[in-house]
C-alpha positions as CSV (number, residue, x, y, z in Angstrom):
1,X,0.0,0.0,0.0
2,X,1.2,3.4,-0.9
3,X,-1.4,5.5,0.9
4,X,-4.5,5.2,3.0
5,X,-6.8,8.1,3.7
6,X,-10.3,8.9,4.9
7,X,-12.5,10.1,2.0
8,X,-15.7,11.0,3.9
9,X,-17.8,10.4,7.0
10,X,-21.6,10.6,7.4
11,X,-24.1,10.4,10.3
12,X,-27.6,9.1,10.2
13,X,-28.7,11.7,12.8
14,X,-28.6,15.5,12.7
15,X,-25.9,17.5,14.5
16,X,-28.4,19.2,16.9
17,X,-31.4,17.2,17.8
18,X,-33.3,17.2,21.1
19,X,-31.6,15.0,23.7
20,X,-28.3,14.5,21.7
21,X,-25.9,16.2,24.1
22,X,-25.9,19.5,22.2
23,X,-22.4,19.4,20.7
24,X,-22.1,21.6,17.6
25,X,-20.0,19.2,15.6
26,X,-20.3,15.4,15.7
27,X,-17.7,14.6,13.0
28,X,-14.2,16.1,13.2
29,X,-11.8,15.2,10.4
30,X,-8.2,16.3,9.9
31,X,-8.8,17.7,6.4
32,X,-5.1,18.5,5.9
33,X,-3.9,14.9,5.9
34,X,-7.2,13.0,5.8
35,X,-5.7,10.5,8.2
36,X,-7.6,11.0,11.4
37,X,-11.2,11.4,12.5
38,X,-13.2,12.1,15.7
39,X,-16.8,10.9,16.2
40,X,-19.1,12.1,19.0
41,X,-20.5,9.3,21.2
42,X,-23.9,11.1,21.6
43,X,-27.2,10.1,20.0
44,X,-30.7,11.5,19.9
45,X,-32.6,10.9,23.1
46,X,-35.7,9.5,21.4
47,X,-33.9,8.0,18.4
48,X,-32.7,4.5,17.5
49,X,-29.0,5.1,18.1
50,X,-26.5,6.8,15.8
51,X,-24.6,5.1,12.9
52,X,-21.6,6.8,11.3
53,X,-20.4,5.7,7.9
54,X,-16.6,6.2,7.2
55,X,-15.3,5.7,3.7
56,X,-11.6,5.1,3.3
57,X,-9.5,5.0,0.1
58,X,-6.3,3.0,-0.5
59,X,-3.8,3.8,-3.2
60,X,-1.1,1.2,-4.2
61,X,2.3,1.9,-5.6
62,X,0.9,1.7,-9.2
63,X,-1.7,4.4,-8.5
64,X,-4.7,1.9,-8.3
65,X,-7.4,3.2,-6.0
66,X,-9.6,1.0,-3.8
67,X,-12.4,2.1,-1.5
68,X,-14.1,0.6,1.6
69,X,-16.9,1.8,3.9
70,X,-17.0,1.0,7.6
71,X,-19.7,1.7,10.1
72,X,-19.5,2.9,13.8
73,X,-22.6,2.2,15.9
74,X,-23.5,4.3,18.9
75,X,-26.1,2.3,20.7
76,X,-29.3,3.8,22.2
77,X,-28.6,1.6,25.2
78,X,-26.7,-1.6,26.1
79,X,-29.6,-3.8,25.1
80,X,-30.4,-2.4,21.7
81,X,-28.2,-2.1,18.6
82,X,-28.1,1.2,16.7
83,X,-30.2,1.3,13.6
84,X,-29.0,2.9,10.4
85,X,-31.8,5.3,9.4
86,X,-30.0,6.7,6.4
87,X,-27.8,9.8,6.0
88,X,-29.3,12.8,7.7
89,X,-27.6,16.2,7.5
90,X,-24.0,15.7,8.4
91,X,-21.4,14.8,5.8
92,X,-17.7,15.6,6.0
93,X,-15.5,15.1,3.0
94,X,-11.7,15.2,2.5
95,X,-10.3,15.7,-1.0
96,X,-6.6,15.2,-1.6
97,X,-6.7,14.7,-5.4
98,X,-6.2,10.9,-5.3
99,X,-8.0,10.2,-8.6
100,X,-11.5,11.4,-7.6
């Protein structure tokens, strides 16, 4: 592998919803290097848990590009899994010019 970077991150819950802890940013990405990301552990109080989608790209020594998507689940409680309700309003992207 020549390079690995985070392309984008999404959340299935809005940034500011009632009962979500009231932080103003739920996804923080280092858009200079696209190598690190921070995700808030909060979720909407009356929701079904929060699911983040994180898309990463890999470039090999020949310049071939591969892509993968991973999911981070923030449970509503210990007994119930988080449910992906679809992308809501928060998407953070990082563009480094790797063939996109």
